[in-house]
N, C-alpha and C positions, 0 to 999 in steps of 0.2 A: 922413228915413226914415219910410215909411208905418207906421201903427199896426197891430200884430197883432190880428186879430179872430177870435173863436171863438164857436160856438154851444154853450151849456151844456145837456147832456142829463140829468144826474143829479147827485147829491151822493155823496161818498165817506164813509167812516166817521169822518173828521175834520171833516166839514161843508164840505169844499171842493167847488166846482163842477167837474164832469167833462165835458170835451169832447174832440174828436179833430181833429187837423190833417189836411188833405187832402194826399195825395201828388200829384205832378205828373201822374200818369196818372188822377187822379180817385178812386183807391181811398182807403179809410180809413187814415190814418196813425197816428202815435204819440198816446198819451193825454197830455192836459194837465190838471193839477189847478190850478184857479184859486181862490185864497183870496178869499172875499167874494162869489163869483158864485153865482147860483141857477139851478135848472133852468128852461128856457124863455127864458133871457136871452141876448142877444147882447152880448158885452162885448169891450172892448180889454184886452190883457194884456201883461205884461212878464215873461219867464221869468228866474228867479234860479238855477235848477238844471236842467241838461239831461243826460239819460241816453239810452242807445240807444233805449229803448222808451217813455220818458215824460219829461215836463217838469213842474216845479213853478213856479207863477207868481203874481204879484200882479195884482189887477184894476186897470186904468187908467181905467176909465169904463164906464158902462152905456149901450149904444146902444138896446137894447130891454129894458124892465124887466118883471120878473115881477109878476103881480098879487098874489103872496104876499109880496112884499118889504114890510117895515115899518121904521119908524124905531126903532133900538135905544134902549132905555130908559136904559142905562148910559152915562155920559160917557166911560168908559174902554174900551168895546167896540172891538175891533180892535187894541188894545195889550195889554190884560190877557189872559192865557192861560186864565182861568177859564171863559169862555164861548166858544162857536164859532158859535152860530146865533141871536143876538138879532135879526138882520136878517130872519129868517124867521118868519112867523106861527106861533103855538104849535100850532095844529091841523095845519099843514103839516109842522112838525117831527115830530109824532107819526106822520103818514103816511109821512114819509121813513124813520123808524126801522122801521116795519112793512115797508117795501120792503127795507131792509137785512137784516132777519131772514129774509124770504122768499128773498132772493137767496142768503144764506149756506146756508140749508137746501137750496136747489136745486143750487148749484154746489159746495159742500163736502160736504154730506151726501148729495146725490142723492136727497133725500126731499121730500115735500110734505105739509103738514097737510091732513087731510080738511076741517077747518073753521078759519077764521081767527077768533080771539077778538077781541071788541071791546076796543080799547086801554084800559088803566087809566091814568088821569091825574088830576091834582089842581091845587093852587096852582102858579102859574108864577113867582111872585116871593116872596122872603123865605122860601123853603122849606128852606134849607140849615142844618140843625141840627148838622152836623159840618163841620169844615174845618181844614186845616193852613195857617197863615199864616206867611209868612217875615218875618224881621226883619233889617235891615242898616243900619249907619250909612254914609250916602253924603254926605259933606260937600259935594260938587259940586251936590247937589240939596237942600241946606239942612239936612241932618242925618239923623235916623233915619227909615227908611221901614218901614211895616208893611202887608203886602198879599200878593197872589198874584204869581207870576212873570209876566213878560211872555211873549208868544207866542214859543215856540222860543228862549228866552233864559234865561240865569241871572240876569238883572237883575230887580229887584223893581219892580212897577208903582207909580208915584207916585200912589196912589189915596187919596181921602178919603171914599169911600163905596162900597158894594157893594149892588146891587139883589137879588142872590140870597141874601144873608144876611138874617136877621131885622133889622128896622129898629133895634132897640136895640143889636144887635151892630155894624151898620154905623156907628152913631153913635159907637162906641168906637174906631174906627180912628185918628182924630186924637188923642184923649186918650192912647191907648196909645203913640203916638209920643213924647209928652212924658214919659210915665212911664219908658219905656225909656231915653230920652236922659238922664234924671236918675240912673240906676243907676250904681253904681261899676263894675259888670261889663258895661256897655253893649255892649262889643265881643265879649262871650262869651255873647250871647243870640241864637241863630240862628233860633228859631221859637217860635210859640205855637200849641198845638193847642186847638181849640175844640170843646166838646161841650155841647149844651143838653139838659136833662132836666127832669123834674118834681121838685119838692121839697115840703116841708110847706106852703109859702106860694105855690105856683104854679111858674112856670118858674124854673129855676136855670141860670145860665150859668157853666160851669166853663172855666177857662183853664189849660192846662198849660204852664208856662214852662220851656223847655229851657235849662238853665244849664250852662256849661262851667267855671265857677269858683264858689266859695262867695259867698253874699250877705253884705253887711255889715249891721250893725245898722240903719243908715240905710236900706238897701235894703228890709229886712224891714218897717220902719215905713212906707215909701212904698207897698209892696204892700198892706199892711193898710188904709191910708187909702184907696187906690184901690178896694179891694174894698168898703169901707163906703160910699163915695160912689156907686159905680156898681152895687152889688148883684151882684157877681160872686164866684166861688169860685176861689181860687188853688191849683194843684197845682205841685209842683216836680219836674223830671225831670233827673237828672244823667247818665244814660247811655241804655240802651235803655228801651222802654216799661214793662218790669217794674219799673224804678226809680222810677216816678212815685208820689209820695206827697202826701196832702192837707196843705196848709200853713195856709190860712186862708179862711174860718172853719172850725174843726175840727168833725168829727162831723156834717157836713151831707151826707146821702146823695143820690145821683142815682138816678132810675129813669125808665123810660118806660112808657106805658100801652098795653094792648091791651083797650080797654073792652068790646068785644063778647064777650070771654071772662072779664071780671072780673079781669084779671091786672095786676100791677105788676111790672115787670122791672128789678131793680137792676142798675146797671152802673158801671164806672169810665170816666172820660173818654178813656182810651187804649184801651178795648175797641173791637172792631169792632161797631158798630151802624149801622143804615141812616141815611143823611144826611137822609132825608125822612120824618119821623115820620108825617105824615098818609098818605102813600102806603104806608108799611109797614103801617099798620093795615088799609088796604084790601087790600093784597097778601095778608096773612095770611088774611083772611076769604075772599078769592077762591081762594087755593091750597087751603084746606081744603074749600071747596065743590066744587072740581074733583076733589079726591081722593076725595070721597064716602065718608068714613069711617063704618063701621057700629059699633054698640056692642060687638060681639064681636071686632072686629079687633085684631090685633097689628101695629103700624105701626113702620117704621124712619124715622128722621130723620137723614140723612147730612149731615155738615158742620154740625152742630147749633149750634155756638157756645154762646151763653148760654141757648139754649132758646127762641129767638124763635118757632119753629114747634112745637117739642117740647111745650111746656106747653099751648098751645091745642089741640094734638092730644090731649093727655091728658084734656081736658075732654069728648072725644067717643069715644075708643077705650077698649078694655079695658086695653091696655098699649101703651106707646111706648118705643122704645129710641133714645136719641140717641147718635150716634157722632161723635167729633171727634178731631183729631190731638193736641190739647193737653190734658194731664192737668189743668193748672190751670183750663182752661175747663170741662172736664166736672165738676170739683169744684164750681165756682161755679154751673154749670147745675143741679146737684143741690141746692145751697143755695137757688137760686131756686125749685125745685120744692117744697122744704120750706116756704119762706115763703108759697107760694101754696096749700099743702095738697094737693099733687099727687104727693108722693114715693112713695106706694104704687102709683101707676100708671106710674111712670117709672123707667128705668134709663139710666145713661150709661156708655159705654165709650170709652177712649182707643185709637184704632187709626190707623195710617197708611193712609188711604184712597187714597193715590196708589200704593200697593204691595200692594193686597189681592188675595188669590188665591181660587180656587174653594173650597179647604179652609177658608180664613178665613171666607168667606161662609157656608158650610154650618154652621160652628161657632157662628154667631150665632143659628141657628134660623130657622124659617120666618116670613115676614112676609106679611100679606095685602095691604098697601099700603105704598108708600114715597114719601117726599119727599126730593129732592136739591136742595141749595142750595150749590153749590161756589164757590170763588174763580174767578178768570179762567182758571186752568189747566183747569177742567172736572173731569169725573169719569170719565176714560177707563178707569182700572183697574177701577172698579166695573162699568162697562158691559161691559168685556172679560170680567170674571168671570161675569156673567150670560150672555153669549154662549157661554162655554166650558162651561156646565153640560151634561152629557150627557143623553141621553133619559131615563135613570132618575132624574135629579135635577131634573126640571122643576117639582116641587112647591116648590122653593126660589126660584122666580121670583115676585115680587109680581104680583098680578093687574093692578094699576094703579100707575103711577109719575107723579108730578108733578115736573117738573124746573124749578127757578127758576134763571135764568142771568143773569150779568152780562157775558157775552161770546158773541155770536151765532155766532162761528166755532167755539168749542169745543162749544157746544150742538149745532151742525150735525154736527160730527165724532162726538159721542156719540150723536146721534139715529141716525146710520147704523149704529152698533154695536148699539143697541137694536133697530132694525129687523132686523138680522142675527140677533139673539137671539130673534126671533119676535114682537116687539111691533109694534103699529100706531100711527102718529103721528096721534092723533085731532084734537088742537087745538093751536094755537100763536098767541101774540100778544105784543104789547109792553106794557111797564110803564114809563111816563115818570117814572122815579125822579129823573132829572137834567135838568129843562127847560133849554133854551138851550145844552146841551152835546151832543156827538156820542155820548155814552155810551148804549148800548142795553141795557136790562134787558128780560128776556122770560120767558115761562112757557110750558111745553109739557106736554101730557098724552099718556101712552103706555098702551095697553091690550094685554093678551094676548087673542087671539081666543077666543071661548067654548069652542072644542073643544080649546084647548091645555091 
């Protein structure tokens, strides 16, 4: 049987090559998504899933290679599901993500930015300061495995290193296998959550051990010895994230730094913080620069979390209001403000921003500028509330909005709503928070016209 051949024109949001089959009459046929293929390449493929309008395939060989193809650094690339694009040069990865953002704005939002921002990027290896690592005893593979899931599989990759984790964490993957294998509850440990922060003596590596049964005295002794030997901090989690508690060593706090603003941000290893601390520092500086805060401004920070943007904003504005759905998060954000001497300039409210109305918005008062940093679901209700303000309520629209997004599709949807509310999409660009993955982080700037 002759090999199926296809020309790859682009990449999709999962990092797969996209091409089209030709119909018998010469017209363009169904779409084929080819794993491992790059734009500009001519490849052989074998389909493993066929639908009426598309097929998913694996690459069977490269007949014409892209100049952007590189040798993957990781020995497990192609098996491990942690990365999708190590075979593509880093600069080309960023360009691809910019195209994804622009395509989403065009086809979903029907909008176009007046200016494309220069991409924000940084280290491409050893950048991942947060991760959830799976654990499973697999006797057929020699015992306990510790690592990321395989691509499109519930199996755990038999990995002994990871190039996107910091080197000292990568070096712990094999010792962790031995540690877990020696625990009396080996079969009741499904995962380890990793978080790296700053401590009194430099970097602190916290590991949250998810346990489904109590530890024995011997288990506790083994964990303590491992912590002392490898300089890590153990937390234990018996159910949901709220049950995580520090085990050993006690009273050792985590924080991350925002040095441009002189801020130390305490956090727990189960909290949401950005995986890439270096890029987060750059992102905060850039977002505030784009927002253009003035000393007399009252600013809103929506989906504020622990105050990652709120506290830097408070160093520049007259007053900042952080809004988040979780009361425990807003309480801890205020504690962070107290510890950084910014409590007099900050307020925090717990609100369901996925169900906010015009009346709710007006009750918060007027804001000169606003920053939005929502989860993947986006901020549709907020944008709808702004669009629903009647002509007599236009003063409740912030003059400028900076929207930080982790999902270009919901950003595009919300951009359309903001444009309908009278805003202009001035700028948009990508932030390469997750190198070698297909994840697209982005930032956009919206302004009201001067006469509005």
